[in-house]
C-alpha positions as CSV (number, residue, x, y, z in Angstrom):
1,M,0.1,-0.1,0.0
2,R,3.0,2.5,0.4
3,R,3.7,2.3,-2.9
4,S,0.4,3.4,-4.1
5,T,0.0,6.2,-1.6
6,E,3.6,7.6,-1.8
7,T,3.1,10.5,-3.9
8,L,-0.1,11.5,-1.8
9,H,2.0,11.3,1.4
10,K,4.6,13.5,0.2
11,D,2.3,16.0,-1.0
12,V,0.6,16.1,2.5
13,E,4.1,16.4,4.2
14,G,4.9,19.4,1.5
15,R,1.6,21.2,2.2
16,V,2.1,21.7,6.0
17,D,4.5,24.4,7.0
18,W,5.6,22.7,10.4
19,R,8.1,25.5,11.4
20,A,5.4,28.0,11.0
21,A,3.0,25.5,12.8
22,F,5.5,25.2,16.0
23,S,6.3,29.0,15.9
24,S,3.8,30.2,18.7
25,A,1.3,28.8,20.9
26,E,-1.6,30.2,18.7
27,C,-0.2,28.6,15.4
28,Y,0.0,25.4,17.2
29,R,-3.3,25.8,18.5
30,D,-4.3,26.1,14.9
31,L,-2.6,23.0,13.7
32,L,-4.3,20.9,16.3
33,R,-7.6,22.3,15.4
34,R,-7.0,21.6,11.8
35,I,-5.9,17.8,12.5
36,Y,-8.9,17.5,14.9
37,R,-11.5,18.4,12.1
38,V,-9.8,15.2,10.4
39,Q,-9.1,13.0,13.2
40,A,-12.5,13.2,14.9
41,P,-14.7,12.3,12.0
42,A,-12.0,9.7,10.9
43,D,-12.1,7.8,14.3
44,R,-16.0,7.9,14.2
45,A,-15.9,6.1,10.8
46,I,-13.2,3.6,11.9
47,E,-15.0,2.8,15.0
48,H,-18.4,2.3,13.3
49,H,-16.8,-0.1,10.7
50,L,-14.4,-2.0,12.5
51,S,-16.6,-3.4,15.1
52,E,-14.1,-5.8,16.5
53,P,-10.5,-4.4,16.3
54,P,-7.8,-6.5,18.2
55,D,-7.2,-5.0,21.8
56,W,-4.1,-3.2,21.0
57,L,-5.8,-1.3,18.2
58,A,-8.5,-0.1,20.8
59,S,-6.1,1.8,22.5
60,R,-4.7,3.8,19.5
61,R,-4.2,7.4,19.4
62,R,-7.4,9.1,18.9
63,A,-9.1,12.8,18.6
64,G,-9.3,12.8,22.5
65,R,-5.5,13.5,22.8
66,L,-6.1,16.4,20.5
67,E,-8.7,17.9,22.8
68,L,-6.5,17.3,25.8
69,D,-3.5,19.3,24.0
70,L,-5.8,22.0,22.9
71,S,-6.9,22.7,26.6
72,C,-3.2,22.8,27.5
73,V,-2.5,25.2,25.0
74,L,-5.5,27.3,25.9
75,A,-4.6,27.1,29.6
76,K,-1.2,28.2,28.9
77,G,-2.5,31.8,28.1
78,D,-3.7,31.6,24.5
79,T,-6.3,34.1,24.5
80,T,-7.8,33.9,21.3
81,K,-11.5,32.6,21.7
82,P,-12.1,29.4,19.7
83,D,-15.5,29.0,17.8
84,D,-16.7,26.1,19.9
85,A,-20.5,25.5,20.0
86,A,-19.8,22.8,22.9
87,G,-18.5,25.6,25.4
88,S,-15.1,24.1,26.2
89,G,-13.1,26.3,23.8
90,A,-10.9,23.6,22.7
91,V,-12.8,21.7,20.1
92,P,-13.9,23.2,16.4
93,R,-17.5,23.2,15.4
94,Q,-19.0,20.2,14.1
95,E,-19.9,21.9,10.7
96,T,-16.1,22.4,9.7
97,H,-15.3,18.5,10.2
98,A,-13.8,16.6,7.3
99,D,-16.5,14.4,5.6
100,F,-15.9,10.9,6.2
101,S,-19.6,9.7,5.3
102,W,-18.1,7.9,2.2
103,V,-16.6,5.3,4.5
104,E,-19.2,2.1,4.1
105,N,-17.2,-1.0,5.5
106,A,-14.4,-2.4,7.0
107,E,-12.1,-2.1,3.7
108,H,-12.7,1.9,3.9
109,A,-12.2,2.1,7.6
110,A,-9.1,0.1,7.4
111,G,-7.6,2.4,4.6
112,V,-8.4,5.5,6.8
113,L,-6.7,3.6,9.7
114,Y,-3.6,3.2,7.6
115,V,-3.1,6.6,7.2
116,L,-3.7,7.7,10.9
117,E,-1.6,5.2,12.2
118,G,1.2,5.7,9.8
119,S,1.1,9.4,10.8
120,T,2.6,8.3,14.1
121,M,5.8,7.5,12.8
122,G,6.6,10.8,11.8
123,S,4.9,12.3,14.8
124,R,7.9,11.4,16.9
125,Y,10.0,13.4,14.8
126,L,7.7,16.3,15.1
127,A,7.4,15.8,18.9
128,R,11.1,16.8,19.3
129,S,10.8,19.7,17.2
130,L,7.8,20.9,19.0
131,E,9.5,20.5,22.5
132,K,12.5,22.5,21.1
133,S,10.4,25.2,19.7
134,L,7.6,25.9,22.2
135,G,8.5,23.7,25.3
136,V,5.7,21.3,24.6
137,C,6.0,17.8,25.7
138,P,3.9,14.8,26.7
139,G,1.3,15.7,29.5
140,A,1.9,19.4,28.7
141,G,0.3,20.0,25.3
142,G,2.4,17.5,23.3
143,D,0.4,14.3,23.8
144,Y,-1.0,13.7,20.1
145,F,2.4,14.2,18.5
146,S,4.2,11.9,21.0
147,A,2.1,9.0,19.5
148,Y,2.9,5.8,21.4
149,G,6.4,7.0,22.5
150,S,8.9,4.2,22.6
151,E,6.4,1.7,21.5
152,T,5.4,3.7,18.1
153,E,7.4,1.6,15.9
154,S,6.2,-1.6,17.2
155,R,2.8,-0.6,17.0
156,W,3.0,0.6,13.6
157,S,4.6,-2.9,12.6
158,A,1.6,-4.4,14.3
159,T,-1.0,-2.3,12.5
160,K,0.7,-3.2,9.1
161,A,0.7,-7.0,10.1
162,W,-2.9,-6.9,11.2
163,L,-4.0,-4.9,8.0
164,D,-2.0,-7.5,5.7
165,E,-3.6,-10.3,7.4
166,E,-7.3,-9.2,7.7
167,F,-7.4,-7.6,4.3
168,A,-5.3,-9.8,2.2
169,A,-7.9,-10.7,-0.5
170,E,-7.2,-8.9,-3.8
171,T,-10.9,-7.7,-3.7
172,Q,-10.2,-6.1,-0.3
173,R,-6.9,-4.4,-1.1
174,A,-8.4,-2.1,-3.8
175,P,-11.0,-0.4,-1.7
176,V,-8.5,-0.2,1.4
177,E,-6.0,1.4,-0.9
178,H,-8.7,3.7,-2.4
179,A,-9.6,4.7,1.0
180,A,-6.1,5.5,1.9
181,R,-5.5,7.8,-1.2
182,R,-8.6,9.7,-0.4
183,T,-7.8,10.3,3.4
184,F,-4.4,11.4,2.3
185,E,-6.2,14.1,0.1
186,I,-8.5,14.9,3.0
187,Y,-5.9,15.3,5.3
188,G,-3.7,17.6,2.8
189,Q,-7.0,19.7,2.2
190,H,-8.0,20.4,5.8
191,V,-4.5,20.3,7.6
192,G,-2.3,21.7,4.7
193,G,-3.9,25.1,4.7
194,A,-4.1,27.7,7.1
195,E,-7.2,28.2,9.3
C-alpha cells in the first residue's frame, strides 16, 4: 500500500509548514484544530466499521488526545477565543469537520486507519521539534504528537501486519488503498492550509 500512496503522502508532508505551525502557541493551536477536524470524524468512521478490532488497536491514538492538547495550549495563556459550540473552547465546530461519510465498510475504515496510524511514525520526529520550539511535551500539550512514545514503531508494525492479514484478499486491497488515498487527500486539504 505504501507504493500506491507514496506520492499523496509526500504531497501532504509538503503542504504543512511545520516550522510555522510550531512558531507560536497560537499557530500550534490552529494546527491542532485542523488535525482535529480530520481525526474526530475519521475516528468515528473507523469505530463504526471496525466493530471488533484487536485489543491493541482499541487503545490507538484518537481525537481525545487532540482535545487534551488543545486544552493545555489554551490554559497556557492563548487568549484567542475559539469558535466552539460545545463551550469548552478547545474543539472546533462540527460543521467544519472533514467528511468521512463515504466510509461504508471495514475495507474503507482500514484504509483510513492506515493513514492515521502511519502518521504516528512521523509524529515522533515532530514531537522533538515541538518540544525544542515551544517547550511542549507529553502531558503538557504534546500528547498527540508523542504518539505511542517508545512503542510507536512496534505498534505501527503490528498495525501493518494486522491490515495485511485481515485484508489480504485482492478484492479487499483495492478498496483499502482507495480509502487510504482519499484520506491523504482529505488530510492535505484540511491540515495543509492555514485556518
